[in-house]
C-alpha positions in Angstrom: -3.2 3.0 12.1 0.1 3.6 10.5 2.7 0.8 10.0 5.0 2.8 12.2 2.6 2.8 15.1 2.0 -0.9 14.8 5.7 -1.6 14.8 6.0 0.6 17.9 3.4 -1.3 19.7 5.0 -4.6 18.7 8.3 -3.4 20.0 6.6 -2.1 23.3 4.9 -5.5 23.7 8.2 -7.3 23.0 10.0 -5.0 25.7 7.2 -5.9 28.3 7.4 -9.4 27.6 11.4 -9.4 27.8 11.1 -7.2 31.0 8.6 -9.4 32.6 9.7 -11.0 36.0 10.3 -14.6 35.3 9.4 -17.7 37.4 12.7 -18.8 38.9 14.7 -21.7 36.8 12.3 -21.2 33.8 11.8 -19.0 30.7 8.2 -18.6 31.6 6.0 -16.1 33.3 2.4 -16.3 33.0 2.7 -16.4 29.3 5.3 -18.2 27.2 7.8 -15.6 26.1 9.1 -17.7 23.3 5.9 -18.2 21.6 4.8 -14.5 22.2 8.2 -13.4 20.6 7.9 -15.8 17.8 4.3 -14.3 17.3 5.5 -10.9 17.4 8.4 -11.9 14.8 5.8 -13.4 12.6 3.5 -10.3 12.7 6.5 -8.2 11.8 7.5 -10.3 8.9 3.7 -10.4 7.6 3.2 -6.8 7.7 5.4 -5.8 4.7 3.6 -8.2 2.4 0.3 -6.2 2.8 2.1 -2.8 2.7 4.1 -4.2 -0.4 0.8 -5.2 -2.0 -0.4 -1.5 -1.5 2.9 -0.2 -3.1 2.7 -2.6 -6.0 -0.8 -1.4 -6.7 0.6 2.2 -6.7 3.4 1.0 -9.0 0.8 -0.5 -11.3 -1.2 2.7 -11.3 1.8 4.6 -12.2 2.6 2.3 -15.1 -0.8 2.5 -16.4 -0.5 6.2 -16.3 2.8 6.2 -17.8 1.6 4.0 -20.5 -1.4 6.1 -21.2 0.9 9.3 -21.5 3.2 7.4 -23.7 0.3 6.3 -25.9 -1.1 9.6 -26.0 2.3 11.3 -27.0 2.8 8.7 -29.6 -0.6 9.3 -31.0 -0.1 13.0 -30.8 3.2 12.8 -32.3 1.8 10.4 -35.2 -1.1 12.8 -35.6 1.5 15.8 -36.1 3.5 13.8 -38.4 0.3 12.8 -40.5 -0.8 16.4 -40.4 2.6 17.7 -41.6 2.8 15.0 -44.3 -0.8 15.8 -45.6 0.0 19.5 -45.6 2.9 18.9 -47.8 1.2 16.4 -50.0 -1.8 18.5 -50.8 -2.1 21.5 -52.8 -5.0 22.9 -50.9 -3.2 24.1 -47.6 -6.7 25.2 -46.0 -8.1 21.6 -46.4 -4.8 20.2 -44.9 -4.9 22.8 -41.9 -8.5 21.6 -41.2 -7.7 18.0 -41.5 -4.6 18.4 -39.3 -6.5 20.2 -36.7 -9.1 17.4 -36.7 -6.6 14.8 -36.3 -4.9 16.7 -33.4 -8.3 17.1 -31.7 -9.1 13.5 -32.1 -5.8 12.6 -30.7 -6.1 14.9 -27.8 -9.8 13.5 -27.1 -8.5 10.0 -27.3 -5.5 11.0 -24.9 -8.1 12.6 -22.6 -10.2 9.4 -22.7 -7.2 7.2 -22.1 -6.1 9.2 -19.1 -9.3 9.4 -17.7 -9.8 5.7 -17.8 -6.2 4.9 -16.6 -7.0 7.3 -13.6 -10.2 5.6 -12.9 -8.7 2.2 -13.0 -5.8 3.3 -10.8 -8.2 5.0 -8.4 -10.2 1.8 -8.0 -7.2 -0.4 -7.6 -5.8 2.1 -5.0 -9.1 2.2 -3.2 -9.3 -1.6 -3.2 -5.7 -1.7 -1.9 -6.4 0.9 0.8 -9.4 -0.9 1.9 -7.6 -4.3 2.0 -4.5 -2.8 3.9 -6.9 -1.2 6.3 -8.8 -4.4 7.0 -5.6 -6.2 7.5 -4.2 -3.6 9.8 -7.5 -3.5 11.9 -7.2 -7.2 12.3 -3.6 -6.9 13.3 -4.6 -4.1 15.8 -7.3 -6.4 17.3 -4.8 -9.4 17.7 -2.2 -7.0 19.2 -4.6 -5.6 21.7 -5.5 -9.2 22.7 -1.8 -10.1 23.0 -1.1 -7.0 24.9 -4.0 -7.5 27.3 -3.0 -11.2 27.9 0.5 -9.9 28.6 -0.5 -7.2 31.0 -2.9 -9.9 32.9 0.0 -12.1 33.2 2.3 -9.4 34.6 -0.5 -8.4 37.1 -0.9 -12.0 38.1 2.8 -12.4 38.6 2.9 -9.2 40.7 0.0 -10.3 42.8 1.8 -13.8 43.4 5.0 -12.0 44.3 3.0 -9.5 46.7 1.4 -12.5 48.4 4.7 -14.4 48.6 6.4 -11.5 50.3 
């Protein structure tokens, strides 16, 4: 379930409670509206933490990838500088070209390994964050369904009482 859907359900529940016919001279129907509204507000406040955790994990993944790319670029640039220097310093150009190619290939291989490892770690973190967020949202959905059911029963009870009073 998406965050927007949950907030929509919370808003609907809040509207139903707010529009519930009240017992004369009180702020109560079959449910305590203040405590229900407080619970809804608490749920709204707690939701962004889990979503924030998922965003934080994505940012961490992006930071890891960014660092790996920077490291790969640094290694590649250093390898290129090393290769250029070795070519200038040696009288055997062919040997220098072979060595430069080897250094670049090693740098590219190391870059590839770093990127694969960073991607693997990021994927694991995102999967863990997604699983955690899904579990939290399923629990929240169950709580909201229970609250909605309680509110509906209260409304139905009030309506039955009003029907019998009339």
